[in-house]
N, C-alpha and C positions, 0 to 999 in steps of 0.2 A: 577627500579632504585630509589634511594632517593637522592635528591639534597639538600645539606646543605647550610645554609646562606653564608658560606665562599666560595661557588662555588664548593666544592668537591662533586663528584658524587660517590656513593657507589653502585655497582651492587648488587641486592638482588636475582635476578633470578625470582622474582614474578611480578614485575611491568613492564609487557610487553605491549606496546600499541597494542590494538586489534581493527581491523576494523570491522564495522558491517557486518553481513551476507548479501550478495547481490546476487540476482538472477533475470534474465530477460527471458522473452519468447515472441516470435513473433507469431502473429496470422493473418491469411489471411481473416477471416470472413466467412469461410466455415462452414456449419452446424456442430455443436458439439464444436465449439471454446469456448463458454462460459463455458460449462462443463469442458473442458480441462483446462481452466484458473482456475477454482475452484479447480480442482485436483492438478494443479501446486502449488497453494497457500497452500493447505493442506500439500503437501510434504514439502514446505518451512517451515511451522510451525513445522512439525515434526523434520526437521533439526535444527531449532532454539531451540527446546527443547533439542536435543542431544548435539549440539555444544556450545550453550550458557547457557545451564541449565535453559532456560526460563520457567517460570511457566505460561504456556498457558492453562488456564482453558477452559472448554467446552464453556462457554459464549463468551469469547474472541475469541476462535477459530471460532465459528459460526458467530460472528460479522465481523471478518476479511473476511471470505468467502462471507458474504452478501455484504460487500463493494466492494470486487473484482467483484462479480457478477453484481452489479449495474453499476460500472464504465466501465466494459468491455461491458456490454449490451449497454450502451450509445455510446461507441465508435463504436460498431458493427452497431448500427442503424443510427448514424448521421455522420459517416465519409465515404469517398469515396475510402477507401483503407485499407491496413493492419493497424494493431495497435500493440503496444508493452505494455506488462505488466511488470513492474519492481517492485520488492519487496526488501525492506531493513529493517533489524531488529536487535534488541539487546534483552537483557532480559527484557527491560522496554517497548519497543514500536515497532510497525511495520509501515513503510511507504508503502502505496499502491499507485503506480504511473502508470497512463495510458497515453500513447502518441497516438494521432491519427492524421490523415491527414486533418481534418476539422479545419479551422480557426475560425469557429463560436463558441463562448463561450457558455457553457451550461447555461440554465436559471433555476433559482430556483424559483418555484412558491410558493405563500403563502399557508400555511396549509389550506386544504379544504377536509374534510372527504367525501364530496359528489363527488369530482372529481374522475373520473375513469382514472387511469394511471398518468404518469408524476410525480410520487412520488420519483423517484430514487435519485435525488440530495438532496431532503428533508431527505430521509433515511440516506444518507451518512453524511450530516451535523449533524443529531441526534446522530449518532454512533461515529463519529470521534472527536478527541480533536482539530483538526485543518484541514481545507480544503483550498487549494489554487488552483487557475486556472490561467494559463498564456498562452499566445501565444508563440509559438516557431517557428523557421524558416520553419518547415514542417507541421505546424498545431497548435495543442495545447497540453498542459500537464495538467492533473488533478492529484493533490496529496492530499491524505488523511492520516493523522497521527493517528494511532490507539494505545491507551494505552493498555498494557497487564495486568496491575495490577490496575484496576480502571481507571478513566479518570481524 
C-alpha cells in the first residue's frame, strides 16, 4: 500500500507487511543435540534463501552454524535441563537465540591464545554484530545477531 499525505491509501498489491522467518527447536541435552541444532540451523538458512531470497554465502552460512554450535554447547554444558534454539531471519540478518534453565550469566574471558577452552563467547562476539544476554523467568537468554551481507 502507498499512503499519501492527504491520508488516502492506494493498494498496490506489492507492499505487503512480511514477518521475519522464525523457527524454534527444543533439545533435551541427549548426545547428538549439538549436531541436530547445527542441522536445524542449516535447514533454516536454506529456507531463508528460498522464502526470502536471502543471499547467504558460504562464509555467512558457516558463521551462523558456528555461533549456533557455540551457544548450544554452552547451554548443554552449563544448564541443568533442556534448552531451546530459536532462529529468526530476513534477507539481511539472522538472530540466533538460545534459552536455557541456568540463571548464571555466561562469562566472557579476555582474549588469551594460551588458554585452552572457554573461547565460545569470545568467538560469538567476534562473529556477531550484536550479542545480548539476559535473565528470563526460567533461566537466561543469549541472543546473537548475525549480518548476512557483511557486518
